[in-house]
C-alpha positions as CSV (number, residue, x, y, z in Angstrom):
1,M,177.1,55.3,-101.2
2,T,176.1,52.5,-98.8
3,A,173.4,52.7,-96.3
4,A,174.5,52.9,-92.6
5,P,173.8,49.6,-90.8
6,L,170.9,49.6,-88.5
7,V,172.1,49.8,-84.9
8,Q,169.9,48.1,-82.4
9,M,170.2,49.1,-78.7
10,W,168.5,48.1,-75.5
11,V,166.9,51.0,-73.7
12,A,166.0,50.7,-70.0
13,V,162.4,51.7,-69.6
14,C,161.4,51.1,-66.0
15,D,161.8,48.8,-62.9
16,V,160.2,45.5,-63.4
17,D,158.3,46.1,-60.2
18,R,156.4,48.9,-61.9
19,L,154.7,46.4,-64.1
20,Q,151.7,44.8,-62.5
21,P,150.7,41.4,-63.9
22,E,148.1,41.7,-66.6
23,R,148.3,45.5,-66.8
24,G,150.0,47.7,-69.3
25,V,152.2,50.8,-69.0
26,A,153.1,53.3,-71.6
27,A,156.7,54.5,-72.2
28,L,158.2,57.0,-74.6
29,V,161.3,55.4,-76.1
30,D,163.3,57.2,-78.8
31,G,160.2,59.3,-79.6
32,V,158.0,56.2,-80.0
33,Q,155.1,55.4,-77.6
34,I,155.3,51.8,-76.6
35,A,152.9,49.7,-74.5
36,I,154.6,47.2,-72.2
37,F,152.9,44.3,-70.5
38,R,153.8,41.6,-68.0
39,T,151.6,38.5,-67.9
40,F,150.9,36.4,-64.8
41,D,153.7,34.0,-65.8
42,G,156.2,36.9,-65.9
43,T,156.5,37.1,-69.7
44,L,157.2,40.6,-71.0
45,Y,155.7,42.0,-74.2
46,A,156.2,45.4,-76.0
47,L,154.2,46.8,-78.9
48,D,153.1,50.2,-80.3
49,N,150.8,52.0,-78.0
50,R,148.8,53.4,-80.9
51,D,145.4,51.8,-81.7
52,P,145.4,51.6,-85.5
53,F,141.6,51.7,-85.6
54,G,141.0,54.8,-83.5
55,G,144.4,56.5,-83.8
56,A,144.7,57.1,-80.1
57,Y,147.7,56.0,-78.0
58,V,145.7,53.8,-75.6
59,L,146.7,50.1,-76.0
60,S,148.6,50.2,-72.7
61,R,145.2,50.7,-71.1
62,G,143.7,47.7,-72.8
63,I,142.4,44.5,-71.2
64,V,145.0,41.7,-71.2
65,G,143.7,38.2,-71.7
66,T,144.0,35.3,-74.1
67,R,142.3,34.1,-77.2
68,H,142.9,30.4,-77.9
69,D,146.6,30.1,-77.0
70,A,147.5,33.7,-77.8
71,P,148.2,36.3,-75.1
72,T,146.2,39.4,-76.1
73,V,145.4,43.0,-75.3
74,A,142.0,44.3,-76.3
75,S,141.9,48.0,-77.2
76,P,139.9,50.1,-74.7
77,M,138.4,52.0,-77.7
78,Y,136.9,49.5,-80.1
79,K,137.8,46.2,-78.3
80,E,139.9,44.7,-81.1
81,A,142.2,42.1,-79.7
82,F,145.9,42.1,-80.6
83,D,148.3,39.2,-80.2
84,L,151.0,40.4,-77.8
85,R,153.6,38.2,-79.5
86,T,153.1,39.3,-83.1
87,G,151.0,42.5,-83.0
88,I,148.5,41.0,-85.4
89,C,144.9,42.0,-84.8
90,L,142.9,38.8,-84.2
91,D,139.7,40.5,-85.3
92,D,141.1,41.8,-88.6
93,T,144.3,40.0,-89.6
94,T,145.2,42.5,-92.2
95,V,146.0,45.0,-89.4
96,R,148.9,44.8,-87.0
97,V,150.9,46.9,-84.6
98,A,154.7,46.8,-84.4
99,T,156.2,44.7,-81.7
100,Y,159.6,45.2,-80.0
101,P,162.0,42.8,-78.3
102,V,161.8,43.3,-74.6
103,R,163.7,41.7,-71.7
104,Q,164.4,41.9,-68.0
105,A,167.9,42.8,-67.2
106,G,168.4,42.7,-63.4
107,D,165.5,44.8,-62.0
108,Q,165.1,46.8,-65.2
109,V,162.8,46.2,-68.2
110,E,164.6,47.0,-71.4
111,V,163.2,47.4,-74.9
112,R,165.4,47.0,-78.1
113,M,165.0,49.9,-80.6
114,R,166.5,50.5,-84.0
């Protein structure tokens, strides 16, 4: 028996106008809570909304910033900073959150799920 191939699909999440620069929004996509961010330069990022340290789904409410050259979000609970590009925690590099491909298609923000 062979395993079924992974099917990846783009899912429309919201209008791009709903994303204020440097602020996050939470979205439930295929049963997964995702935090979506748009930075001042218009770049979109998507990662798990669950803070791995506290277990709460709060990363979308975190503070967006930068550390060195990395765009980051700091958890509102314990203030650990996560690289928005990779999901790696910059305060404890053994911890990471999943990231998702995200794009703007017309006026919609889309996230690619497996």
